[in-house]
C-alpha beads as a LAMMPS data file, in Angstrom:
LAMMPS data file: protein, C-alpha beads

482 atoms
481 bonds

1 atom types
1 bond types

-500.0 500.0 xlo xhi
-500.0 500.0 ylo yhi
-500.0 500.0 zlo zhi

Masses

1 110.0

Atoms # bond

1 1 1 376.181 425.238 -78.829
2 1 1 373.528 427.060 -81.045
3 1 1 375.201 429.807 -83.250
4 1 1 374.102 433.400 -82.895
5 1 1 371.033 434.530 -84.625
6 1 1 372.015 436.976 -88.020
7 1 1 371.046 440.475 -86.962
8 1 1 371.805 442.540 -89.882
9 1 1 370.527 442.239 -93.524
10 1 1 372.677 442.987 -96.314
11 1 1 371.842 443.092 -99.999
12 1 1 374.404 441.111 -102.576
13 1 1 374.469 442.211 -106.055
14 1 1 371.592 441.530 -108.565
15 1 1 372.052 438.199 -110.407
16 1 1 370.138 436.795 -113.357
17 1 1 370.023 433.284 -111.747
18 1 1 370.882 432.270 -108.137
19 1 1 371.202 428.462 -108.027
20 1 1 371.034 427.149 -104.682
21 1 1 372.623 423.892 -103.930
22 1 1 375.564 422.715 -105.784
23 1 1 375.895 419.102 -106.174
24 1 1 375.156 417.472 -109.432
25 1 1 372.097 419.188 -110.527
26 1 1 373.293 422.841 -109.333
27 1 1 376.682 422.538 -110.970
28 1 1 375.302 421.144 -114.155
29 1 1 372.514 424.071 -113.772
30 1 1 375.085 426.956 -113.081
31 1 1 377.443 425.873 -115.931
32 1 1 374.835 425.727 -118.476
33 1 1 373.413 429.222 -117.296
34 1 1 377.017 430.759 -117.185
35 1 1 377.930 429.282 -120.931
36 1 1 374.645 430.968 -122.092
37 1 1 375.683 434.407 -120.872
38 1 1 373.990 434.762 -117.596
39 1 1 375.324 436.102 -114.301
40 1 1 375.141 433.076 -111.789
41 1 1 375.425 433.071 -108.066
42 1 1 376.243 429.713 -106.793
43 1 1 375.422 429.255 -103.479
44 1 1 375.739 426.529 -101.096
45 1 1 375.830 425.737 -97.160
46 1 1 378.864 423.626 -97.434
47 1 1 382.469 425.307 -97.878
48 1 1 382.938 423.155 -101.212
49 1 1 380.622 422.175 -104.110
50 1 1 379.644 418.700 -104.720
51 1 1 377.077 417.878 -102.477
52 1 1 375.703 414.381 -102.115
53 1 1 376.890 413.471 -105.518
54 1 1 380.675 413.821 -104.213
55 1 1 379.976 410.688 -102.145
56 1 1 378.280 408.705 -104.708
57 1 1 379.475 405.961 -107.026
58 1 1 378.491 407.998 -110.076
59 1 1 377.140 405.154 -111.657
60 1 1 374.725 406.421 -114.706
61 1 1 372.048 404.964 -116.743
62 1 1 373.134 405.739 -120.436
63 1 1 371.167 403.895 -123.545
64 1 1 373.370 403.309 -126.645
65 1 1 376.793 404.707 -125.414
66 1 1 380.170 404.204 -127.308
67 1 1 381.020 402.224 -124.552
68 1 1 378.149 399.808 -124.890
69 1 1 378.726 399.857 -128.652
70 1 1 382.389 398.694 -128.204
71 1 1 381.348 395.895 -125.930
72 1 1 378.765 394.605 -128.429
73 1 1 375.817 395.607 -126.360
74 1 1 372.952 396.588 -128.691
75 1 1 370.959 399.132 -126.581
76 1 1 368.202 401.499 -127.874
77 1 1 366.268 404.056 -126.176
78 1 1 362.720 402.179 -127.019
79 1 1 364.361 399.317 -124.872
80 1 1 365.826 401.431 -121.993
81 1 1 362.327 403.134 -121.620
82 1 1 360.773 399.714 -121.923
83 1 1 362.936 398.469 -118.971
84 1 1 362.326 401.909 -117.070
85 1 1 358.474 401.382 -117.295
86 1 1 358.339 398.227 -116.028
87 1 1 360.456 398.613 -112.976
88 1 1 358.855 401.974 -112.033
89 1 1 355.472 401.188 -112.649
90 1 1 352.456 403.492 -113.375
91 1 1 353.685 406.302 -111.632
92 1 1 356.821 406.812 -113.677
93 1 1 356.816 410.589 -115.460
94 1 1 357.032 409.014 -118.846
95 1 1 357.787 412.528 -120.711
96 1 1 360.912 413.055 -118.221
97 1 1 362.199 409.423 -118.515
98 1 1 361.873 409.293 -122.362
99 1 1 363.515 412.719 -122.677
100 1 1 366.442 411.727 -120.471
101 1 1 367.198 408.541 -122.200
102 1 1 366.967 410.299 -125.541
103 1 1 369.805 412.772 -124.371
104 1 1 371.720 410.338 -122.401
105 1 1 374.410 409.754 -124.818
106 1 1 375.118 413.080 -126.022
107 1 1 374.572 415.210 -122.889
108 1 1 376.163 412.851 -120.257
109 1 1 378.258 410.275 -121.894
110 1 1 379.714 412.572 -124.834
111 1 1 379.870 415.907 -122.852
112 1 1 381.157 414.521 -119.497
113 1 1 383.753 412.872 -121.753
114 1 1 384.846 416.071 -123.096
115 1 1 385.205 417.447 -119.541
116 1 1 387.758 414.587 -118.758
117 1 1 385.358 411.814 -117.412
118 1 1 386.548 408.205 -118.217
119 1 1 383.785 405.853 -118.530
120 1 1 385.733 402.770 -116.988
121 1 1 383.223 399.798 -117.026
122 1 1 379.606 398.923 -118.016
123 1 1 377.628 396.828 -115.523
124 1 1 374.302 394.921 -115.565
125 1 1 371.852 395.604 -112.782
126 1 1 368.532 394.082 -111.912
127 1 1 365.529 395.470 -114.008
128 1 1 367.581 396.288 -117.025
129 1 1 367.347 393.571 -119.729
130 1 1 371.106 394.338 -120.661
131 1 1 374.106 396.326 -119.257
132 1 1 373.250 400.209 -119.406
133 1 1 374.742 401.049 -115.850
134 1 1 377.976 403.543 -116.839
135 1 1 380.690 403.652 -114.205
136 1 1 383.051 406.940 -114.188
137 1 1 386.531 406.413 -113.002
138 1 1 386.859 408.029 -109.585
139 1 1 383.440 407.878 -109.134
140 1 1 381.074 410.796 -108.283
141 1 1 383.871 412.572 -106.392
142 1 1 385.764 412.691 -109.664
143 1 1 382.909 413.799 -111.855
144 1 1 382.000 416.971 -109.250
145 1 1 385.608 417.756 -109.277
146 1 1 385.662 418.155 -113.093
147 1 1 382.596 420.016 -113.178
148 1 1 383.746 422.457 -110.482
149 1 1 386.790 423.090 -111.897
150 1 1 385.088 423.833 -115.417
151 1 1 382.631 426.102 -113.725
152 1 1 385.552 428.198 -112.052
153 1 1 386.767 428.896 -115.257
154 1 1 383.559 430.669 -116.629
155 1 1 382.932 434.370 -116.378
156 1 1 379.742 435.402 -114.747
157 1 1 379.666 433.015 -111.888
158 1 1 379.741 434.312 -108.444
159 1 1 380.532 431.746 -105.564
160 1 1 378.814 431.875 -102.314
161 1 1 380.027 428.840 -100.315
162 1 1 379.163 428.521 -96.679
163 1 1 375.899 430.546 -97.307
164 1 1 372.562 428.674 -96.294
165 1 1 369.188 429.591 -97.904
166 1 1 366.758 430.706 -95.479
167 1 1 363.999 431.748 -97.572
168 1 1 362.634 433.002 -101.102
169 1 1 361.791 436.536 -102.092
170 1 1 358.617 437.247 -103.865
171 1 1 357.433 440.340 -105.422
172 1 1 353.999 440.523 -106.835
173 1 1 353.668 436.674 -107.109
174 1 1 357.256 436.243 -108.663
175 1 1 360.061 434.694 -107.143
176 1 1 362.886 437.572 -107.221
177 1 1 365.448 436.500 -105.002
178 1 1 366.749 434.428 -101.955
179 1 1 367.593 435.355 -98.243
180 1 1 370.605 433.710 -97.323
181 1 1 372.596 433.307 -93.808
182 1 1 376.426 433.631 -93.524
183 1 1 378.174 433.877 -90.221
184 1 1 376.177 436.840 -88.464
185 1 1 374.706 438.525 -91.590
186 1 1 371.630 438.208 -93.423
187 1 1 371.957 438.607 -97.035
188 1 1 369.317 439.130 -99.943
189 1 1 370.448 438.253 -103.119
190 1 1 368.057 439.719 -105.735
191 1 1 367.611 437.756 -108.963
192 1 1 365.709 437.189 -112.272
193 1 1 365.322 433.722 -111.279
194 1 1 366.048 431.041 -108.558
195 1 1 366.862 427.494 -109.039
196 1 1 366.585 425.185 -106.085
197 1 1 368.725 422.042 -106.147
198 1 1 369.286 421.508 -102.593
199 1 1 369.086 417.336 -102.584
200 1 1 366.899 415.212 -100.744
201 1 1 366.227 414.499 -97.022
202 1 1 367.927 411.118 -96.325
203 1 1 370.184 412.759 -93.820
204 1 1 367.163 413.835 -91.663
205 1 1 365.986 411.236 -89.171
206 1 1 362.828 413.232 -88.626
207 1 1 361.685 413.509 -92.326
208 1 1 362.755 409.884 -93.064
209 1 1 360.705 408.987 -90.241
210 1 1 357.744 411.058 -91.410
211 1 1 357.755 409.807 -94.998
212 1 1 359.470 406.237 -95.217
213 1 1 356.494 404.487 -93.919
214 1 1 357.880 401.162 -95.589
215 1 1 360.467 400.890 -92.865
216 1 1 357.998 401.335 -89.764
217 1 1 358.438 397.827 -88.504
218 1 1 362.255 397.715 -88.778
219 1 1 364.425 398.023 -85.597
220 1 1 366.041 400.843 -87.256
221 1 1 366.362 402.792 -90.532
222 1 1 369.810 404.303 -91.019
223 1 1 370.490 407.589 -92.742
224 1 1 372.519 407.297 -96.056
225 1 1 371.985 411.055 -97.852
226 1 1 374.800 413.350 -98.012
227 1 1 375.945 415.529 -95.176
228 1 1 373.772 418.155 -96.638
229 1 1 370.832 416.172 -97.516
230 1 1 368.520 417.680 -94.501
231 1 1 365.546 418.473 -96.525
232 1 1 365.694 422.305 -96.186
233 1 1 364.539 423.129 -99.809
234 1 1 361.361 421.449 -98.720
235 1 1 360.319 423.774 -96.191
236 1 1 361.628 426.785 -98.483
237 1 1 358.941 425.498 -101.256
238 1 1 356.137 424.684 -99.102
239 1 1 356.289 428.481 -97.943
240 1 1 355.990 429.539 -101.597
241 1 1 352.911 427.048 -102.217
242 1 1 354.897 424.523 -103.882
243 1 1 353.234 421.092 -105.099
244 1 1 355.154 417.885 -104.080
245 1 1 354.298 414.390 -105.447
246 1 1 355.661 410.970 -103.858
247 1 1 357.567 412.197 -101.087
248 1 1 357.038 408.690 -99.426
249 1 1 358.956 407.036 -102.091
250 1 1 362.109 406.892 -99.863
251 1 1 364.517 404.690 -101.993
252 1 1 366.178 402.322 -99.276
253 1 1 369.158 399.746 -99.726
254 1 1 369.264 396.300 -97.738
255 1 1 372.864 396.645 -97.181
256 1 1 373.386 399.456 -94.706
257 1 1 375.330 399.003 -91.317
258 1 1 375.839 401.532 -88.779
259 1 1 378.621 403.970 -89.470
260 1 1 380.918 403.291 -85.954
261 1 1 382.331 407.076 -86.673
262 1 1 378.913 408.468 -86.216
263 1 1 378.293 409.604 -82.502
264 1 1 374.547 409.627 -82.887
265 1 1 374.240 406.155 -84.292
266 1 1 371.986 407.123 -87.265
267 1 1 374.343 407.410 -90.419
268 1 1 374.585 404.181 -92.080
269 1 1 377.586 402.816 -94.678
270 1 1 376.655 401.194 -97.898
271 1 1 378.188 397.474 -97.644
272 1 1 379.576 396.607 -101.193
273 1 1 381.861 394.491 -103.080
274 1 1 381.086 391.136 -101.253
275 1 1 379.358 388.953 -103.844
276 1 1 380.156 385.756 -102.277
277 1 1 378.251 387.036 -98.888
278 1 1 375.422 385.136 -97.429
279 1 1 372.302 386.796 -95.475
280 1 1 371.134 385.182 -92.489
281 1 1 368.243 386.225 -90.416
282 1 1 368.502 386.129 -86.434
283 1 1 367.585 382.391 -86.610
284 1 1 370.737 381.691 -88.872
285 1 1 368.842 380.938 -91.690
286 1 1 369.049 382.476 -95.312
287 1 1 366.092 384.191 -96.701
288 1 1 366.956 385.513 -100.187
289 1 1 368.998 385.170 -103.311
290 1 1 371.541 387.941 -102.273
291 1 1 372.697 388.786 -105.519
292 1 1 369.263 390.656 -105.903
293 1 1 370.455 393.623 -103.592
294 1 1 368.376 396.403 -104.974
295 1 1 365.526 398.785 -103.313
296 1 1 362.817 396.678 -104.665
297 1 1 363.782 393.252 -104.174
298 1 1 366.650 393.054 -101.382
299 1 1 365.157 395.635 -99.176
300 1 1 361.681 393.778 -99.325
301 1 1 363.386 390.690 -98.226
302 1 1 365.159 392.310 -95.613
303 1 1 362.246 394.163 -93.947
304 1 1 360.466 390.913 -93.980
305 1 1 362.538 389.422 -91.504
306 1 1 361.942 390.071 -87.621
307 1 1 363.191 393.353 -86.960
308 1 1 364.286 394.216 -90.634
309 1 1 367.373 393.265 -89.779
310 1 1 369.836 390.338 -91.039
311 1 1 373.588 389.579 -90.989
312 1 1 375.964 389.667 -93.910
313 1 1 378.581 386.693 -93.570
314 1 1 381.199 386.018 -95.461
315 1 1 384.826 384.789 -95.245
316 1 1 388.502 386.186 -95.272
317 1 1 388.472 385.802 -99.389
318 1 1 385.167 387.693 -99.802
319 1 1 386.503 390.472 -97.093
320 1 1 389.155 391.256 -99.425
321 1 1 386.733 392.743 -101.835
322 1 1 384.426 394.631 -99.497
323 1 1 383.966 398.282 -100.063
324 1 1 382.106 400.721 -97.683
325 1 1 380.659 403.652 -99.954
326 1 1 381.454 406.366 -97.905
327 1 1 384.192 409.094 -98.338
328 1 1 385.990 408.227 -95.100
329 1 1 386.483 404.515 -96.715
330 1 1 386.877 405.418 -100.454
331 1 1 389.628 407.799 -102.634
332 1 1 387.153 408.527 -105.429
333 1 1 386.407 404.909 -106.328
334 1 1 389.538 403.502 -104.786
335 1 1 389.008 401.390 -101.208
336 1 1 390.914 402.584 -98.806
337 1 1 391.878 399.105 -97.590
338 1 1 393.485 400.079 -94.015
339 1 1 390.415 401.768 -92.981
340 1 1 388.304 398.977 -93.975
341 1 1 390.275 396.380 -92.235
342 1 1 389.952 398.693 -89.273
343 1 1 386.212 398.730 -89.586
344 1 1 386.078 395.025 -89.432
345 1 1 388.262 395.065 -86.375
346 1 1 386.504 397.805 -84.305
347 1 1 382.840 398.291 -85.399
348 1 1 380.730 397.034 -82.692
349 1 1 378.194 395.964 -85.505
350 1 1 380.667 393.534 -86.966
351 1 1 381.716 390.256 -85.429
352 1 1 384.678 388.034 -86.392
353 1 1 385.622 384.556 -85.642
354 1 1 387.650 381.857 -86.784
355 1 1 385.152 379.402 -87.206
356 1 1 381.326 379.096 -88.454
357 1 1 380.366 377.783 -85.130
358 1 1 382.451 380.476 -83.235
359 1 1 380.778 383.001 -85.058
360 1 1 377.269 381.889 -84.413
361 1 1 378.053 381.844 -81.071
362 1 1 378.983 385.784 -81.237
363 1 1 376.002 386.757 -83.229
364 1 1 373.545 384.914 -81.103
365 1 1 372.195 382.549 -83.867
366 1 1 371.672 378.789 -84.092
367 1 1 374.766 377.243 -84.798
368 1 1 373.313 374.481 -86.752
369 1 1 371.257 376.485 -88.902
370 1 1 374.458 379.019 -89.834
371 1 1 376.869 376.038 -90.382
372 1 1 374.013 374.447 -92.718
373 1 1 373.531 377.601 -94.707
374 1 1 377.162 378.284 -95.476
375 1 1 377.631 374.275 -95.971
376 1 1 374.638 374.130 -98.426
377 1 1 376.048 376.932 -100.591
378 1 1 379.484 375.700 -100.406
379 1 1 378.075 372.183 -101.471
380 1 1 376.248 373.771 -104.623
381 1 1 379.618 375.619 -105.693
382 1 1 381.567 372.478 -105.184
383 1 1 378.967 370.566 -107.261
384 1 1 379.387 373.314 -110.135
385 1 1 375.735 374.360 -110.062
386 1 1 374.855 377.458 -112.021
387 1 1 372.622 378.522 -109.323
388 1 1 371.969 377.681 -105.501
389 1 1 369.023 375.338 -105.169
390 1 1 367.438 377.122 -102.209
391 1 1 367.036 380.714 -103.623
392 1 1 368.290 380.748 -107.245
393 1 1 371.796 382.818 -106.385
394 1 1 374.090 382.514 -109.651
395 1 1 377.101 380.927 -108.487
396 1 1 379.502 381.327 -111.330
397 1 1 382.627 383.024 -110.042
398 1 1 382.056 382.535 -106.509
399 1 1 384.386 380.358 -104.183
400 1 1 383.267 378.413 -101.354
401 1 1 383.141 380.142 -97.777
402 1 1 386.101 378.283 -96.235
403 1 1 388.811 380.713 -95.337
404 1 1 388.967 381.901 -91.811
405 1 1 388.266 384.777 -90.330
406 1 1 384.625 384.572 -90.996
407 1 1 382.969 388.027 -90.472
408 1 1 379.403 388.725 -89.901
409 1 1 377.860 392.310 -90.447
410 1 1 374.680 393.689 -89.230
411 1 1 372.420 395.000 -91.885
412 1 1 369.474 397.487 -91.707
413 1 1 367.487 399.458 -94.492
414 1 1 369.697 402.328 -95.595
415 1 1 367.589 405.359 -96.563
416 1 1 369.648 406.513 -99.722
417 1 1 367.522 408.348 -102.426
418 1 1 364.251 410.350 -102.692
419 1 1 362.233 409.498 -105.800
420 1 1 359.711 411.997 -105.197
421 1 1 359.908 415.588 -104.610
422 1 1 358.641 419.054 -105.611
423 1 1 356.753 418.854 -109.100
424 1 1 358.083 420.933 -112.196
425 1 1 357.261 421.051 -115.676
426 1 1 359.437 420.079 -118.666
427 1 1 361.346 423.360 -118.321
428 1 1 361.969 422.766 -114.367
429 1 1 359.615 425.348 -113.435
430 1 1 358.099 424.635 -109.936
431 1 1 354.540 424.147 -110.192
432 1 1 352.144 425.239 -107.402
433 1 1 349.051 423.052 -106.143
434 1 1 347.088 424.310 -108.903
435 1 1 349.486 422.733 -111.492
436 1 1 350.518 426.477 -112.472
437 1 1 354.311 427.794 -112.778
438 1 1 355.614 429.713 -110.150
439 1 1 357.144 432.686 -111.820
440 1 1 360.906 432.788 -111.699
441 1 1 361.433 429.643 -109.390
442 1 1 362.834 426.645 -110.819
443 1 1 363.937 422.969 -109.400
444 1 1 366.321 420.093 -110.394
445 1 1 367.811 416.841 -109.079
446 1 1 366.921 414.939 -105.883
447 1 1 364.549 418.032 -104.632
448 1 1 362.720 417.437 -107.743
449 1 1 362.779 413.589 -107.565
450 1 1 365.696 413.674 -109.999
451 1 1 363.567 415.448 -112.531
452 1 1 360.058 416.449 -112.766
453 1 1 359.119 415.438 -109.513
454 1 1 359.171 411.659 -109.813
455 1 1 361.120 410.490 -113.039
456 1 1 361.368 406.885 -111.615
457 1 1 358.169 406.141 -110.352
458 1 1 357.957 403.811 -107.340
459 1 1 361.224 402.119 -108.429
460 1 1 364.425 403.336 -109.598
461 1 1 366.508 401.285 -111.934
462 1 1 370.347 401.913 -110.933
463 1 1 372.005 405.066 -112.423
464 1 1 368.617 406.957 -112.701
465 1 1 369.658 409.231 -109.840
466 1 1 372.918 410.595 -110.678
467 1 1 372.232 410.726 -114.447
468 1 1 368.919 412.381 -114.354
469 1 1 370.090 415.221 -111.544
470 1 1 372.608 415.778 -113.975
471 1 1 370.452 416.138 -116.853
472 1 1 367.849 418.090 -115.055
473 1 1 370.231 420.655 -113.940
474 1 1 371.389 421.192 -117.740
475 1 1 367.644 421.606 -118.471
476 1 1 367.033 424.060 -115.817
477 1 1 370.404 426.129 -116.684
478 1 1 368.804 426.436 -120.432
479 1 1 365.541 427.602 -118.962
480 1 1 366.631 430.178 -116.716
481 1 1 369.033 431.614 -119.395
482 1 1 366.544 431.628 -122.081

Bonds

1 1 1 2
2 1 2 3
3 1 3 4
4 1 4 5
5 1 5 6
6 1 6 7
7 1 7 8
8 1 8 9
9 1 9 10
10 1 10 11
11 1 11 12
12 1 12 13
13 1 13 14
14 1 14 15
15 1 15 16
16 1 16 17
17 1 17 18
18 1 18 19
19 1 19 20
20 1 20 21
21 1 21 22
22 1 22 23
23 1 23 24
24 1 24 25
25 1 25 26
26 1 26 27
27 1 27 28
28 1 28 29
29 1 29 30
30 1 30 31
31 1 31 32
32 1 32 33
33 1 33 34
34 1 34 35
35 1 35 36
36 1 36 37
37 1 37 38
38 1 38 39
39 1 39 40
40 1 40 41
41 1 41 42
42 1 42 43
43 1 43 44
44 1 44 45
45 1 45 46
46 1 46 47
47 1 47 48
48 1 48 49
49 1 49 50
50 1 50 51
51 1 51 52
52 1 52 53
53 1 53 54
54 1 54 55
55 1 55 56
56 1 56 57
57 1 57 58
58 1 58 59
59 1 59 60
60 1 60 61
61 1 61 62
62 1 62 63
63 1 63 64
64 1 64 65
65 1 65 66
66 1 66 67
67 1 67 68
68 1 68 69
69 1 69 70
70 1 70 71
71 1 71 72
72 1 72 73
73 1 73 74
74 1 74 75
75 1 75 76
76 1 76 77
77 1 77 78
78 1 78 79
79 1 79 80
80 1 80 81
81 1 81 82
82 1 82 83
83 1 83 84
84 1 84 85
85 1 85 86
86 1 86 87
87 1 87 88
88 1 88 89
89 1 89 90
90 1 90 91
91 1 91 92
92 1 92 93
93 1 93 94
94 1 94 95
95 1 95 96
96 1 96 97
97 1 97 98
98 1 98 99
99 1 99 100
100 1 100 101
101 1 101 102
102 1 102 103
103 1 103 104
104 1 104 105
105 1 105 106
106 1 106 107
107 1 107 108
108 1 108 109
109 1 109 110
110 1 110 111
111 1 111 112
112 1 112 113
113 1 113 114
114 1 114 115
115 1 115 116
116 1 116 117
117 1 117 118
118 1 118 119
119 1 119 120
120 1 120 121
121 1 121 122
122 1 122 123
123 1 123 124
124 1 124 125
125 1 125 126
126 1 126 127
127 1 127 128
128 1 128 129
129 1 129 130
130 1 130 131
131 1 131 132
132 1 132 133
133 1 133 134
134 1 134 135
135 1 135 136
136 1 136 137
137 1 137 138
138 1 138 139
139 1 139 140
140 1 140 141
141 1 141 142
142 1 142 143
143 1 143 144
144 1 144 145
145 1 145 146
146 1 146 147
147 1 147 148
148 1 148 149
149 1 149 150
150 1 150 151
151 1 151 152
152 1 152 153
153 1 153 154
154 1 154 155
155 1 155 156
156 1 156 157
157 1 157 158
158 1 158 159
159 1 159 160
160 1 160 161
161 1 161 162
162 1 162 163
163 1 163 164
164 1 164 165
165 1 165 166
166 1 166 167
167 1 167 168
168 1 168 169
169 1 169 170
170 1 170 171
171 1 171 172
172 1 172 173
173 1 173 174
174 1 174 175
175 1 175 176
176 1 176 177
177 1 177 178
178 1 178 179
179 1 179 180
180 1 180 181
181 1 181 182
182 1 182 183
183 1 183 184
184 1 184 185
185 1 185 186
186 1 186 187
187 1 187 188
188 1 188 189
189 1 189 190
190 1 190 191
191 1 191 192
192 1 192 193
193 1 193 194
194 1 194 195
195 1 195 196
196 1 196 197
197 1 197 198
198 1 198 199
199 1 199 200
200 1 200 201
201 1 201 202
202 1 202 203
203 1 203 204
204 1 204 205
205 1 205 206
206 1 206 207
207 1 207 208
208 1 208 209
209 1 209 210
210 1 210 211
211 1 211 212
212 1 212 213
213 1 213 214
214 1 214 215
215 1 215 216
216 1 216 217
217 1 217 218
218 1 218 219
219 1 219 220
220 1 220 221
221 1 221 222
222 1 222 223
223 1 223 224
224 1 224 225
225 1 225 226
226 1 226 227
227 1 227 228
228 1 228 229
229 1 229 230
230 1 230 231
231 1 231 232
232 1 232 233
233 1 233 234
234 1 234 235
235 1 235 236
236 1 236 237
237 1 237 238
238 1 238 239
239 1 239 240
240 1 240 241
241 1 241 242
242 1 242 243
243 1 243 244
244 1 244 245
245 1 245 246
246 1 246 247
247 1 247 248
248 1 248 249
249 1 249 250
250 1 250 251
251 1 251 252
252 1 252 253
253 1 253 254
254 1 254 255
255 1 255 256
256 1 256 257
257 1 257 258
258 1 258 259
259 1 259 260
260 1 260 261
261 1 261 262
262 1 262 263
263 1 263 264
264 1 264 265
265 1 265 266
266 1 266 267
267 1 267 268
268 1 268 269
269 1 269 270
270 1 270 271
271 1 271 272
272 1 272 273
273 1 273 274
274 1 274 275
275 1 275 276
276 1 276 277
277 1 277 278
278 1 278 279
279 1 279 280
280 1 280 281
281 1 281 282
282 1 282 283
283 1 283 284
284 1 284 285
285 1 285 286
286 1 286 287
287 1 287 288
288 1 288 289
289 1 289 290
290 1 290 291
291 1 291 292
292 1 292 293
293 1 293 294
294 1 294 295
295 1 295 296
296 1 296 297
297 1 297 298
298 1 298 299
299 1 299 300
300 1 300 301
301 1 301 302
302 1 302 303
303 1 303 304
304 1 304 305
305 1 305 306
306 1 306 307
307 1 307 308
308 1 308 309
309 1 309 310
310 1 310 311
311 1 311 312
312 1 312 313
313 1 313 314
314 1 314 315
315 1 315 316
316 1 316 317
317 1 317 318
318 1 318 319
319 1 319 320
320 1 320 321
321 1 321 322
322 1 322 323
323 1 323 324
324 1 324 325
325 1 325 326
326 1 326 327
327 1 327 328
328 1 328 329
329 1 329 330
330 1 330 331
331 1 331 332
332 1 332 333
333 1 333 334
334 1 334 335
335 1 335 336
336 1 336 337
337 1 337 338
338 1 338 339
339 1 339 340
340 1 340 341
341 1 341 342
342 1 342 343
343 1 343 344
344 1 344 345
345 1 345 346
346 1 346 347
347 1 347 348
348 1 348 349
349 1 349 350
350 1 350 351
351 1 351 352
352 1 352 353
353 1 353 354
354 1 354 355
355 1 355 356
356 1 356 357
357 1 357 358
358 1 358 359
359 1 359 360
360 1 360 361
361 1 361 362
362 1 362 363
363 1 363 364
364 1 364 365
365 1 365 366
366 1 366 367
367 1 367 368
368 1 368 369
369 1 369 370
370 1 370 371
371 1 371 372
372 1 372 373
373 1 373 374
374 1 374 375
375 1 375 376
376 1 376 377
377 1 377 378
378 1 378 379
379 1 379 380
380 1 380 381
381 1 381 382
382 1 382 383
383 1 383 384
384 1 384 385
385 1 385 386
386 1 386 387
387 1 387 388
388 1 388 389
389 1 389 390
390 1 390 391
391 1 391 392
392 1 392 393
393 1 393 394
394 1 394 395
395 1 395 396
396 1 396 397
397 1 397 398
398 1 398 399
399 1 399 400
400 1 400 401
401 1 401 402
402 1 402 403
403 1 403 404
404 1 404 405
405 1 405 406
406 1 406 407
407 1 407 408
408 1 408 409
409 1 409 410
410 1 410 411
411 1 411 412
412 1 412 413
413 1 413 414
414 1 414 415
415 1 415 416
416 1 416 417
417 1 417 418
418 1 418 419
419 1 419 420
420 1 420 421
421 1 421 422
422 1 422 423
423 1 423 424
424 1 424 425
425 1 425 426
426 1 426 427
427 1 427 428
428 1 428 429
429 1 429 430
430 1 430 431
431 1 431 432
432 1 432 433
433 1 433 434
434 1 434 435
435 1 435 436
436 1 436 437
437 1 437 438
438 1 438 439
439 1 439 440
440 1 440 441
441 1 441 442
442 1 442 443
443 1 443 444
444 1 444 445
445 1 445 446
446 1 446 447
447 1 447 448
448 1 448 449
449 1 449 450
450 1 450 451
451 1 451 452
452 1 452 453
453 1 453 454
454 1 454 455
455 1 455 456
456 1 456 457
457 1 457 458
458 1 458 459
459 1 459 460
460 1 460 461
461 1 461 462
462 1 462 463
463 1 463 464
464 1 464 465
465 1 465 466
466 1 466 467
467 1 467 468
468 1 468 469
469 1 469 470
470 1 470 471
471 1 471 472
472 1 472 473
473 1 473 474
474 1 474 475
475 1 475 476
476 1 476 477
477 1 477 478
478 1 478 479
479 1 479 480
480 1 480 481
481 1 481 482
């Protein structure tokens, strides 16, 4: 049922700053501005702050952190930038990337630590020459909760939760406020400056289909953005002549599977924690080194298969570590094992069997091909090889796939992050199509390609969405307060 159209316009008290969208960038921005003495109106369509970041792992790319030093990892900003540029290619916004890395230790590791974030582990990810992906205890949910808790202690912040921004107000070419809808009212919020931090569009089937050209040959591309990642900010910015860049850089992961709780069948779950899995195509054949699961490697391999789909096959031992990266299956960073077990039992996109032969019949692949795929990897592990001979997958720490039941989870590409967005300058001021700042208008976070419009270029190192979104929010907060 369509909600009744708002009928009467009201006016909210004048603010120094209106922040639209209260995920990582928005919360960081509001905190920064309020701590500088600004009167800040914090607005979000959701009933609670946190946005997409609350459902994220919260992994953050940090160069030269105290955790790295304690673990004997000799990182530097120069080395991290070298990796960043090699991975993202010529379209990286070098100034933003360098600036972020220079600030990452103090602005992210140390400031978040002071708020109560505990950096629990350090991991290596493809594209990095050494480990610099920092995991916060409790994931993005915990980080967002701590930021929101801190924001609520600051004077000068007015919360407007459950309010949806509809348009910007312009006076004489300058942005002077926001028009929002709440219940049956339309409210104008006058302000000296507006910051849009409305996130990406990876929960919009229409926008993903329009921009994610690389998934055109796939049977389906699953939606992996937060519930509010509908791309509302794009239309708001287009209406005032903002400039966009690289909206077609939709970062997809290869380990998405349809969410059985989504009645529409378009939402995806990220399948993680299954290092011992093998991937097979619809012929039952392996086609890739499964340890390379990133958007630049694993997704390319998946999309090269018929229908852009595959099966993740693993046994009971591997299943014990399965993680589904979705708030329904996680309590912060803690997997909810009863719900994950129910997913394996009941998802129509999962098949289970006591033997590999029976599993092959259930998923409709060639029996001998699947048995050979499993057997070849098992033999390599049994022989003590460092890597499997076929695709070079590292085998250290992996056990043979021998313990039934065996499981096969259907994999499809999962649209997760927008690497492109509205262009801004280094102060987060939104640029128009002539590269001129639009007075009174700022943007941060995923709506701005995490920072600047395309801080990552065409490929993202892990941890360069969450961290830069927080950092660009901080920069925007300082800019509007100044």
